[in-house]
N, C-alpha and C positions, 0 to 999 in steps of 0.2 A: 666605524662606517655604517651607514644606514643599511647597506646590503651585505649579503654573504660574500660577494666577490667585489673587490675594490672597483669603483667606477660604475657598477650596476646597482643603482639605487632601487630600493623596494617600492613598488607602487601597488595600488589596488588593481581592480580589473581594468584592462586596457579599454579606453573609450572607443565607441563605435565610430567608424569612418563614414563620412558623407561622400558618396561617389562624385567624382569630378566629371562634369559635362562640358564638352567643347563642340564647336561647329566651325565652319569655314570662315565665318566673320572673326571669331576669336583668333584663328590662325593668321588671318591677314593683319590683325592688330599686332600680334606678337612678332610676326615676320617683319613688319615695318620698323620695329624697335630694336632689332638685333644689330650688333656691329661686331667687328673684330676679324681676325684672320681665319685661315682655314685649318681644319683638323687633318687627320691622316688622309682623308679622301680628296683633299684639295678644293673643296667647295667652301668658299668664304662667305661672309654675311651678305655682301653685295650681290654675289651671284645667286644666293638662295632667295634674296628679296626679288630679284628679277624673275626667277622661276615661279615664285608665288604670286606675283602681282601683274606681270606684263604680258601674259600670253593667253588672255581671254579664257576660253573654255578649258584649255589644257591646264592653266593655272588654277581654275576653279576646281577641276578634278583633283589636282594635287593637294589643294587646301582641304578638300573633303577627306582625302585619304589620310593626311597628317592629323586631322582632327580625330580620326579613329585611332591612330597611333597614340595620340595624347591620352585618350580615354583608356587605351590598352595598358599603357605604362603607369597611369595614375590610379587605376582601379583593380588591375589583375597582376598576376605573377608569371610573366612569360618565361620560357626556358632561357637560361643564360646564353646558350648557344645562339639563340635568335637575336639577341641584343648585344652580344659581346663586341661586335665591330662598331655598333652605334656608340658604345661607351669607351672606345679606344681614344687615346689622347696623343697629341704630338708634343714632344718635349722641346722647349726653348730655354735659353739661359738668360736670366735677368742680371745685369751688372748692378750690384748694390753700392759700389764705390766706397769701401773695398768689399771684396767677396762676390760670390755668385749665388743666386737663388734659382733653383729649377722651377719652371712654370709649365703647366700642362694646358695645351689648347685643345679643347674638345671639339667634336663635330658640330658644325653650325646648326644642323637639324636638331641635335639634342639640346643645344642652348636655346633654340626657339621653343622647343617643347617645354623646357623648364620655365621660360617666361610665361607660356600659356598656363601652366599649372599655378604659377604665382598669382595670376589674375583672380583666381577663386580662393586660393589657400593662403595668400599673403597676409591678409588681415588676421587670420588665426595665428600666424607666427608672431605678429606684433603683439597680440593679446597675451600669448604665452610668454614672451620675453618681457613685456611691460617695461619698467624702468631699470630692470636688472641687466639687460643687454640691449644696447642701442643700435645694433647692426642689422636688425631684421627688417629694415625699410621704414623705421619709425619716422614720421614727419618731424623735421628739424632735430633729428636725433644727434647728429654730430655737433651741431651748434649748442644743443642742450647740454651735452657732456662738458663742453668748455665753460658755459655759463654756470653750471652747477659747481664745477671745481672752483671757479673764482668766487662764487657765493659762499661756499663752505669755508673758505679761508679768507677772512677779512683782511689779513695782512698782505695779500697778494698785491703786487704793484707798488711796493714800498720804494721810498726815495732815500738814497744814501745808505752807506754801510759803515759799521765800526768794527774794528778788529777786536777779538776777545781779549780780556785782561790776562796777563801772564799768570796771575794767581787763581784763575778760574779752574776749579777742580776738574771739569770736563776737559778743558784744554790740556791740563797736565796728564791726565790718564790717556787721552787719545794720542798725544804726542809721544808718550812712552811706548804705547802699543804699536804705533805705526813705525817706530824706529827699530823694530825687531828686537827690542830688549826683553829680557826675561820678566815675566809678571811679578816674580818674587823680588825683583830689584826695585819695584815701585815703592816710594817712600810712604805713600798714604794707603790706607786700607780701603779696598773696594767697597766695603760696607758703608764707608763714610761718603761715598759719592751720592749726591742728592738725586732725587727722582727727576725724570725728564719732564719739563713743563712746556718746552717749546712746541709750537705748531708749525706745520709745513705740509709739503706735498711730496709724495714719492711716485715717480713714473716708472712702472714696472715693465721691463722688457722681457718677452718670452722668446724662446729659441724656435724660429721657423714654424710659427703657430699652426698654419693651415696644413702643412705637410706632415706634421707629427700628431695631429688629432687622432685619438683612438676611434677607429671606424665603427667597431661593433658596439662600443659604449654609446657612440653617437646615434646609431640606429635604434638602440634600446630607448634612449631618452626621447628621441623624436617620436617614436611610436606612442609613448605615453603622454607626451606634452604637446605634440603637434600632429595629431592623428591625420588631419587632412592632407598633409604633405608627406606622410610616412611611406606610402606605397611607392611613389616615384623616387624617393630617397633610397628605399630598399632596392629597387630595380637598378639604380645607378651605382650603388656602392656595396652590394651584398657579396661580390667576389672581387678578386684582384683585377684591376683595370690594366689593359695593355698600354704601355707608353712607348711610342715609336720615336727613336732617336735617329734622325736621318744622317747619312754620311755622304760626302761628295765623291766624285769620281766613279759613279756607277756602282759603288759598293753596297752590299746588303745592309739594310738598316738594323740597328740594335733594337731589341724588344725587351723592355724592363717591365716587371710587374709591380704596380703600385699597391702595396699592401695596407698602407695607412694613409690618413689625411684626406683632404678634399682638394678638388681642382679649383684653383683660384679664378679661373675663367667661367666657372659654372654659375649661372644666375641663381641657383639654389644655395650656393656655398655660404653666403653671409647668413641667411636664415638658418641653415643647418648648423653652422658653427655657433651661432648665438644660442640656439636651443640646446645644443650638446653641452654647453658649459653652464646652463642654468642651475643644475644641482650644485656645482662648485660655487657659483655666485651666491646661492642661497645659504650654503654652509658658511661662507665667509661672512655674510651679514650676521648670522647667528653667533659666530665665534668672536667677531670684533664689531659689535653694533655701534661703537663710538665713532667710527670713521665713515665718511661719505665715499662711496666707490662708484664714480662714473666709469662704466665698463663698455668699451666699443670693440667688439671682436677680441683680438688678443692685446689691445692697448688698455691697460688698467692704470687708473690713478687712485691712490688712497690719500684722503685729505683729513687732517685732524692732528691730534697729539702725535708727535713723532714716535713715541714709545708704542702707541697703538698701531701706527703705520708699520713699524718693525714687526709687531706681532702678526699683522696681516700678511706681510711678505713671507714670514716664517711658515705661516699656515699654508700659503699657496705653494711653497717649496715642498711641503710634506704631502699635501693632498692633490695638488694640481696634476702631477704625473699620472695619477689613476685615470684621468680623463684625456690625457694627451696635451696638457698644458705644463710647459717646463720653464719656469721663471729663471732668469739669469741675474742674480744679485749684483754681480760685478758690472753689469750694464744698466743697472737701475740707478736713476738719478733722483737724488733727494734735494728738493728745492727749499732753501731756507736763507735767512740773512747770514752775513759773514760772522756776526757776533754769536749766532747760535749754531754755527757750523760744527764746532766740537761737540756740542750737546747732541746734535743730530747724529753725528757719527757714532757717538757712544751708545745711543739708543739702538743702533743696528749691530755694532760690535758686541754689545752685551748678549746678543743672540747669535753670535758667530756669523754675521752677515756683513760682508765688505761691500759697501755701496759707494757711489760717486756723488759727492756734494756738488751743488750747482746753484748759481744765482738765478738761472732761468733757462727754460728749454722749450723747444717746439713740442706741441701736443695737439693732436687731431687737426693739423693744418693751421692752428693758431699758435699762441704763445702764452705761457704762464711764467711769472717770475718778477724780478725787480723792474722798475721803470727804465733804468739805464740799459739793462740787457734787452728789454723790449724794443727800445729805440734802435739799438744796434742791429737787432734782428730784422726789424722792418726796413731799415735803411738798405740792408743788403738785398732784400726782396725788391725794393723800389729801384735799385740799380738794374736788376734783371728786367723788370717791367719796362723801364725807360728804354733799355736796348731793344726790347721787343716792339715797342711802339715805333721806334726809329726804323727797325727792319720792315715793319708793315708799311711805313711811309715810303720806303724804297720800292716795295712791291706795288704800292698804289699807283706808281707812275705808269705801269703797263697793264696792271690788273686791278683796277679800282674796286670792282665789285667783290672780288675775292678778299682784298685787303679790308674792305668795310665789314664783310661777314666775319673775318677773323677777329676784328676789333670788337664789333657789337655783340657777337654770339659766343665769343670764347675768351679773349685775353682780358677784357675788362671784368669778367666774372671772377678772375683770380684775385684781384685786389678788392673787389666788393665782398668776397667771402672773408678775407682778412679783416676788412673794415667791420663786418658784422660780428666778428668773434673777438676782436681785440679793441679795447676802449682807448680813446684819447690819442689817436694816431692820424687824424685827418690832415694836419699840417705837414706831416711827413710825406704826403703824396704830391707835394708841389712839383717836384721834378717830372713826375708822370704827366701832370696837367700841362706843364710847359711844353713837353714833347708832343702832346696831343694838339695843343693850340698852335704852336709855332712850326710844327713839322708835318704831322699827319693830316690834319684838316686842310691846310693850304694845298698840300699835294693832292688830296682827294678831290677838292673843288677846283684845282688848277688856278688858285689865287695866290697873290704874293703874301698876303697876311689875312688874319681873321680878327675883326674888331671884337671888343668885349660884348657889344650888343648881339652880334652874330653868334658868338660862342654861347651866350646864354640861351639863344633860341635853339642851336644845334644840340644842346644838352638835354632838351626835352624829348619826350616820347615821340614815336613816329606819328601817332594819332593826334599829337598836339604840335604838328608842323616841325618837329625836330628830327634828329637822326638817332636818338637813343644812345648817344655816346656821352655818358654822364661825366660831370665834373667830380673827380674822386675826392677833392678837397672839400667841396661843399656838401656832398651827400654822405660822408663817412659817419658822422655822428648820428644822423637819422637812421642809417642802416643798422648801426649797433643798437640803438634804442628799440627799434622795431624787432630785431632778432631777440633781444633780451625779453621783451614783453611776450613774444610768441612762445618762448620756452618757460614761462612762469610756472605752469602746471608741472612740467617735467622736472624743473629745478627744485621745486618744493618737495616732490616725491623722493628725489635722490638725496637731498640735504637732510630732510627731516625723517625720512623713512616711512612716510605715510603711504597709503594705498594709492596706486596709480590707476587712473581711469582713462583708457585709451580714447573713448568717444569724446570725453570732455576736452582732452588735449587736442585732438584733431579739430574740434569745433573752435577751440580757442585760437589755434594757429591760423585757421581760415579767417575767422572774424578779425583778428588783429592785423593780418596781412592785408585783408581787404580794406580795412579802415585806413591803414598807412597808404595804400595805393590810391584810395579815393581822395585823401588829403593832398597827395602829390599831384594827381590829375587836376584837382581843383585849383591849385596854385599855378599849374602850367596853363590851364585854360584862362585864368585871370591874366597871365602875362600876354597871351595871344590877343585877348580882348583889348587890353590896354594899348598894345602896339598897333592893332588895327584901328583903334579910335584916334590915336595920335598921328599916325602916318597917312591917314586919308582913306577914301573909299576903295581905291584900287588895291592898296596894300591889304585892306581888310578882306576883300574878295580873294586875293592871292593866298592869304593865310588860311582862309576857309577851304579853298581847294586843296592846299597842302595837307590839311588835317584829314581830308577825305580820300586822298589819292596817294597814300604812302605804302600801300600793301606790297608793292613791288620791292621795297627795301627790305622787307622781312623774309623774302624768299631766299633760301640757301642756294647758291649757284651750283647747278648740276646739269650738265649737258644731256644726260640721259632723261632727265625730267623736263628738259626744255626750259629751265629757269636761268640758264647762263646767258648773259648778254655781253656784247663787246665793250671795250673800254670807252669807245666813242659814244655808244648808246647810253651807257651808265652815266658818264660825265655830262652829256648833253642834258639829260633829264634831271640830274641833280642840280645843275646850274639853273635850269628853268624853274625848279622848285623854289629856289631862293632868289629869283628875279635877277639872275646873272645871264648875260648874253652868251649863248653857245659859241665856242671857238671855231673859227674856220668855216663859217656859213657861206654857201654860194651867193653870188650877187643877184641872180635872177631865179624866179620860180620856174621849175621845169614843168609845172602843170599848166600855167596860164601865161607865162613869159613876163609877168610883172616883176618889179623890184622886190626882192625877198626880205622880209622882216620876220621876226618871231610871230608877231600878231597875224601877218598875212599867211604864214606857213600853216598855222593852226586853224585858220578860218577859211582857207581857199576851198571853193565849192568842189574842185576836183578831188581834193583829199578826203572830203566827207564820204566818198563812195568806197573808201578803202575796205571798210568792214564788209560791205555787201560783195565786193569783188572777191575777197578772200573766201567768203561763205559759198559763193557761186562756183569758184574754182574747185573747192573741196567737194562740193556736191557732185560736180561733173567727174572728178577724178575717182572718188570713192563710190560712185553710183548710189548716193544716198539722197534723201529728200532735202530740198533747200532749207526748209524750216528747221530740220534737225541740225544742219550745219551752222545755222545762225546761233542756236543754243550752244553748240560746241565752241564757236568763236567767242561768244560772250563769257563762257566759263574761263577762258584764258585771257580775258580783257586786261587784267591788271598789268601783265607783262607785255601784252600786245600793244598797249598804249605807249609803254616805254620804248619799244622798238619803232613804233609808228612815228613818234615825235622826231626821232633822228632821221628816219627815212624821208619824212616830209620836208625837213629842212636841208637835206643833203642830196636830194634828187636821185634816189635809188628805188623808185617805185617799181622798177622791173624786176627787183630781187624777188626770187621765189620764196613763198612762205615755207617756214621749216615744218616739215611733216612730223607727226609723232612716230615713235618706234613701231607702232602697230597700225595695220591698215585694214584688218578684218572688222566688219561692222559690229558684231557682238563684243569683240575685244575692245574696240574703241569706246563703246558705250560703257563697258565695265571699267575701263581706264578713267573715263570722265567721272564716273561715280566715285571711284577711289580718290581721285584728285579733290573732288568736292568734300569728301569725308575727312581726308587727312591733310 
């Protein structure tokens, strides 16, 4: 070992730390990004966000105070008694199906302070980890791990399998050993067994990685390899954390002391875990330089000659426990062809490692293995996604805005990630596309069916007159190629072992992503232009308005933020966007008494005063200048127009405007500034 004590590697002089500086603006940014449940105190992320952002001067004072806390924890060493409660955790049980894994939910304030620290120290963690550990927040790190594993093994994705020949020496030896026969009864001499030449991939599984990490070895390595984040890591894990296990019936909670490991809900956990295992990753590369090792947190893949993969697993079993990394050979999957399965098993049995051979397995959210197994895996995922689309279609009947947000901002990103990381699977998404076109979109628009021309338009981005609900069949191949190109620098570093340059990788990811987006936008704008030219001037003007007035679709529905609208309002404006008459319109205009049409409702002179009336009412109610209220109303115009359209067509002009949650002048101005910023 490099150090006198296993796990404590020898370093030179510890690098100097750059003080962390924070202010109330940084706290507001970090506070807006936290999420999750409550720790022992009962303050969850949403409640903390409200306290930080919604109460004017009081929120400002709280942000200033927490900025001082952030600097205190990141630059100094406060007494443990002062921060013990802040570092306490609430224990919950995660069902692993089968088995149970304990999780620790930290205090939301501590999670927010961790995010604030990462804003200045995060890049240093990425530099420290480089391509050896992809879990420190590296851009496209997960996708790069999958692409590099596939690039290092040219045989990945093979078609067809052949059983090994009965006279294959590997088959004879492995069959004899797995039958619990005595090795002395083997007819052939083990020295006559040829050397292993087969290539493949081993997916190494570690036992409860985060909870078993050696805490003091982690702090030692972080101090020398990630100095900027070392102080807050020290203040978070230098002593045993209290873990509160609540019990029902008014019983006293159990208190357990967490002596090792990291809290998986901690924003710093991924960076700390990656830096903690950097010495182990470096030693593995020096011990077995022939294999490519994409390493993301505790998920390790070794790619290359299977004999070298077996040597890498043996090395990790011997050295890994010094750092809190405990591989489980019996849960390790070796991916190879059926013809080479016996050869692969012998490579590991020769080192007393019993592994599980496989034709393909899930890895980092994607899949590696044979083409047949890949198709089987994707089809199972597609069945789940198809059910999800149909469930959202049912929700869309009563809550169309919520269903749309769930589809556009959540569900479709699941299959888009798989499309980016697994090649050649676009045609397998056809059931998902059928569910979107035949069930979800008709329900959302309250139409009987969706034409092919309409579906093509709806698949475009919101700024190109669409809904941003992509066609998974059409965009799968482009997504994969773009992701593969973005990860070229990272893939090259992992596969060839060359030096990894973080700045070049980030610039390459940005430029490649921007180029792909520009090409997509260019194609979508061309479609809008052609359709406007072919359909006439009215359609051209409508498409132009749709391109400019779709920001209300990108707002996540939240009643507290005032971004939730009724089903009627959402569906009215969605139908207007695509030149469909709103359902159930009144016969006469309640403003002037004339027969009501869509054109009349949006052009009636009475309705043009709506903005001024709202501003005047707010100025009188809140005792503010009329000019200030006009600016306030215009800041919310994107959603106000959505509501106004429905109100104008349905005769509800007497409905009171929804007031914000705050009514004090300075707080309202601060809230408006925050809305414009975020």
